[in-house]
N, C-alpha and C positions, 0 to 999 in steps of 0.2 A: 194414448192413441196418436199416431203421427199422420202426416198427410198421405193421401192415396198416391199410388205410383203414377208417375207422369212420364211422357216420352222425352222430357228435357233432362239433361244431366246437370243442370244448373239450378240452384236454389237461390232465392232472393229474400233478403230481409229489408223491408222498406221502412224508413223513418220519415213520414210524409209531412209532419207538422200540422196536419189537419185531419178531421174526422172522416171516416169513410162515407158515412151517410149525409155528409154536408151537401147542401143545395145552394147554388148550382155546382155540378161537378167541375173539378179542376184537372190539371195535367195528371195529378197523382192517381186519381181514380181511373181515368181513361187508360193510362199506361199500365198500371198494375193489373187491371182486369184483363187486359189483353196478354200481358206476360203470363198471367195465371192460366191461360188456355193451354199452355204447354209446360210451364215451370211452376214448381211450388213457390208461393209467395206468402210471406208473413208480413202483414200490414200492421205496423205497431203504431197505434194512435198516440198522440201526445198526452202527457200527464194531465189528469183532471181531478178536482176535489171530489171525494165521495159524498160529502154532505150536500153539494149542489145537485148531485144526481138524486139523492133522497128527496130534496125539495121538489125537483121536477116530477118525481113519482106521485106527488100529492096534488099536482095541478091539472091533471086530466088524463084520459085514457091513452092518448097517443104518446104523451111524454112519459107516462108510466111504463109503456112498452119499451120506449127508448132506454129508460133508466134500467129496467130489468135486463135488457140486452147488454148494457154497459157492464153491469155487475157480473153477468155470465162471462163476459170477455176478460174481466179481471181474473177469474178463476181458471179459465182455460180458453184457448183460441177458438173463435167461432168460425165454423166452416161456411163459406158462402159459395158462389158459383165456381165450377171447375176446381182449380187447385189454390184458391184464395182462402187465407185464414187471417182473422182479425183479432188482435190482442190489444187490450186496454192497459194503460199505466196509471198509477196513482200519483197525485200531486200532494206534496207535503208543505211546500213553501210558496209564497207569491213569486211571480216570474219577473219582478222588477229589476233584479240584478243578475249579472252573468253567473256569479257563484251560486246563487239560489237555483237558477235554471239547471245548471249542471248537477247540483245536489239532488234535485228531483229525479233526473235521469239515473244517477248513480245509485240511489236508493232502490230503484227498480231493477238494477243490474243482476243481483243474484237470481231473482225469479225469472228474468229474461234469459239468463244463461241456461237455467233448467229447461225452459221451453225449447230453446235452440237445440240443446242436446237431446231432449226426449222426443222431439218432433222431426228430427232429421234435417235440421238446418245448419249443421256444422259445415264449415268451409264454404259458406254462402257468399254471394255478392251483397255487400252492405250498400244500399241505395238511399242516399240522404237528399232531402229536399230543402230543409231549413237549417241555417248555420248553427243554431243553438244545439242541434242534435250531435254536434261534433264531440260532445261529452262522451258518446258511446263509441266513437271511432277507435278501432284497434282493440276493442274490449269484448268483441263477440266472436272472435276466432275467424273473421272473414278472410276469404282469399283475395278479395278485391274491394276497394272502396271507390264508389261512384258518387259524385256530387252533381245532381241534376238542378242546375240553376235556372229558375223560371222567372225570377224577379230581381230587381235591385233593391234588396231588403233595406239597405241603409237610406233609402228615399221614401220608405213607407211610414206614414204617420203612426201606425201601430207601434213602431219602435222609437217614437220620438223622445222617450225618456232615456233611452240607452243606445243611441246611434253608434257611439264609439265602441260599445261592447259588442254590438252586432258585427261591426267591421272587424273587430278582433276575432270573433268566432269564425267569420268567413275566411279571414287570412289563414287561420289555423287549418280550416277545412280544405282550402285550396292547396296548402302545403302538403297535406296528407293524402289527398285524393290521387288515385291511379288514373282516373278518367273524369273529365268534367264535361257535362253537356250544357249548352246554353240555347235559349229559345229566341234570341234576338241578336242582330249583328253587333249592336253596341255592347251588349253583354259579352259576346264572344271576344271583341277587341279588348275589353277590360280584363276579363278573367284569364285569357291566354298569356297576358304579361306576367301573371303569377304562376301559371301552370301550363307548360307547352302542350300537354296532352288534353287540350280543350277542343271541343267539336261544336259546330253549329248544327243543331237539329231543331228547326223552327216549330212553333205550334201549328197544329193542323185541325181537322174537324172530323166529326162522325158523319160521313157522307150518307151512309145507308140509313141512318136515323133521320137526318134533317131533310133528305130528299122526299120524305113522306109528306112534307108540306105541300107538295104538288099533287099528291094522290087524291082522287075524288072521294075515296072512302075514308080519308082522315077527317074526323069530326072537329069542328071548331067549337071550343068551350063556350058555354052560354054567357060567361061574364065578359067576353070580348065580342061575341057575335052580336050583342045588343048595342054596341057602340056605333055612333055615326061614322060613316066612311068619308074620306079615306083615313085609315088607321096607320099612323107612323109609329114603328115599334122598336124598342130596345130590350135586350135580354142580358142581364148581368148584374153585378153588384152596383148599387146606386150609392156610391161614396163621393163626397164632394171634392176630395183631392184628385179624383180621377174623372168623374163625369162633370161636364160643364153645365152647371145648373143655370147660369146666366143665359147660356145659349138656348136651353130648353124653354126658359121663361119667355125669351124674345120670340121664339118660333110660335109659341102658343098665342102670344099677343098679336103677331102679324097675321096668323091664320086661325081665327076662332072656329072655322069650319073643320079643321083637322082634329082628330082624336090622337093625342100623343100618349102612348102606352109604355110604361116602364115595368118590366117583369124581373124581379129579383130582390134579394135582401138589401138592407142598407146598414151603414155603420159597422162594417166588418173590419177593414183595416184601419178605418178612421173611427175613433171612438164615438164621435158625435157629428152626425151629418144632419143639419137642419133642413128638412124638406117642406117646411111650413109654407114657404112662398110658392112652391109647386102645387101644393094641395089647394091653395087659394084660386088657382086657375081652373075654371070649370071644364076645360078640355084636356087637362093632364090627368092621367089615370094611373095611380100607383097600385099595381095589383099584388105586389109582394112576390115572394118566391113561389114557384110552381114546380110540380114534379117533373123530372127530366123527361119521362115518357110522354108527357102532355105538350111539351114545347113545340113540336111540329104543328100541332093543331092551332096553337096561338100564332105562330109565325104565318100560318096559312091565311090568317085574317089580316096580316099586314099588307098594306099597299106598297110600303117601302120600309127597309130596315135602316137603322142609323147606329153609328158608333160616335156619339157626341163627346169625345174626350177633350179634356184640357191638354195643352202642350206644356209640359213641365219636366223636371228632372226624372220623375218616375215614368211618365208615359213615353219619354224618348227612348226608354229601354224596354218597351212593352210591345208584345205581339198578341193582340186579343184572340183568344180561342174562338170567340163568337164570329170572327171574320169569315173563316171557311164554313162555319155552320150556316151563316147567312147566305153565302154563295151557293151552298148545297140546296137551299130552299128554292132557288131560282128567282128570288125577289131582287129588285134593284136595291143597291146599297149606297148610302152616302156616309162618308167618314170624315172625321177631322184629319188634318194634315199630319198624320203620324209618320215618323221616319221609316219605321219598319214596313209600312204598307205602301211605300212609294213604288216598289216594283210592280204593284198591281193597279197602278193608276189607270191603265187601259181597260180595266174591268169594272171599276167603281167610280163614283164621283168623289173627289177629295176637295175639302174646303178649308181655307185658312182664316175665315172670319165668319161671324154670324150671318152677315149679308150673303156671302157666297154659299154658305150652307143652306140658307133658305131658298136661294135661287136654284141650287142644284136639286133640292127636293121638288120644287115646282116643276122642273123640267123632266125629272124621271117619272113623275106621276102621270105625265101626259105623253112622254116620248120614249118609253122603253120599247125594245124590239126583241123579236124571237132570236135573232142572231146574237144579241148581247146576252140574253139569258142562257143560250147554249154555251157561250164562251165561259160564263161564270160556272156553269155546271161542270164543264170539262176541267177547269182548274181545281174545283173542289174534289173531283174524282182522283186527281193526281196527288192530293195532299190529305191523306187519311192517317188515322192512328196506326193502322196496320203497317203502312209503309214506314212510318216514323219508328215504331217499335222494332221492326226488322232491321233498320239501319242501326239503332242503338245496340241491339244484340250482336250485330256484326262487329261493332267497335269493342264491346265488352269481350267477345270471344277472342278477338285479336290481342287485346291487352292481357288476357289470361294466358294465351299461347306464348306471348312474349315473355311473360313472367316465368312460365315453366322453362322456357329456353334459357333465360338468364340464370335461373336457380338450379339448372340441371348439373349434377356433378360431372367432372371430366371423366372420360372413358378410361 
């Protein structure tokens, strides 16, 4: 059984490097779900060990359901909303070495080719997010290869044991790609040196979803409604290489009356993030990950939103998705002095030290205006996933047309 007919003459095979049901959602899920409204999309999850899924099935009902879903995806793509199909791959070896990562992908290749042929994904656009998936580039009969670069992977602690190999993977991917998308200006400047067909398509936000934080009917979850006000809130991965834990600790010490709330998982890209010192603070609350649908209710409880990032080689190439999500909520926002957010200084408060971050929060808590809120909302309305996906599709269509022109035989 193949995908249902869609109004799009383009099919997409996505190698995202992350699981579809991962919380919080990243660029991959946002873009692919929107592409799937009109185009068939095969979302190929990265290889995972089957024995780990069996272990999860024994730990509780929710994980058991996830494991069963994963095993079904091994056998056949799972149909989700619109024209989105999710396929799972098997992992055979650890991913410590480049050759082993490529081996995992290539052992899945025969089955993946059968799915591509049987489900109507021949001649698709191969849309890759993580460099190690370059092992499948040119092996699935794709018409076009797109590299959507959303991070400087060689600066992520997750790859600290094989930075050189990740750089090698990305160099190969950049050389093979017909189109390269980047989410930050620094990434754009770097990647276009290797591939002239590089485009800047910055991160955006789900305006329609997060503007619900302003709606009277949006409920505030009980676990945050009971906290003392004002609530200062952050939503995202709480990893020490990215989030400035020293800053949070100092804010909590300076203002014991504030409730500082962190919503999201920890130790994702960084294997061990020690949050013990934060948990010792009585006014810092680590709520962990929460379902995407509930996030507007949590943000509704915030008096102010914060992006307390460290400034380092990774964050200098980072455009946080949460930035436009926070703007769409209408709440005042205080951010670290990230280079990518500099053009929006007129909309938010930017801080280059713990002291200025603390003062900025003190001021927005008492001095936000309706005019400032409307300006934030207007900017969020202009920067949506729908607009970004439309721009990316334009670029892909132009690249395909150019390829057809180049390859057209003479009359």
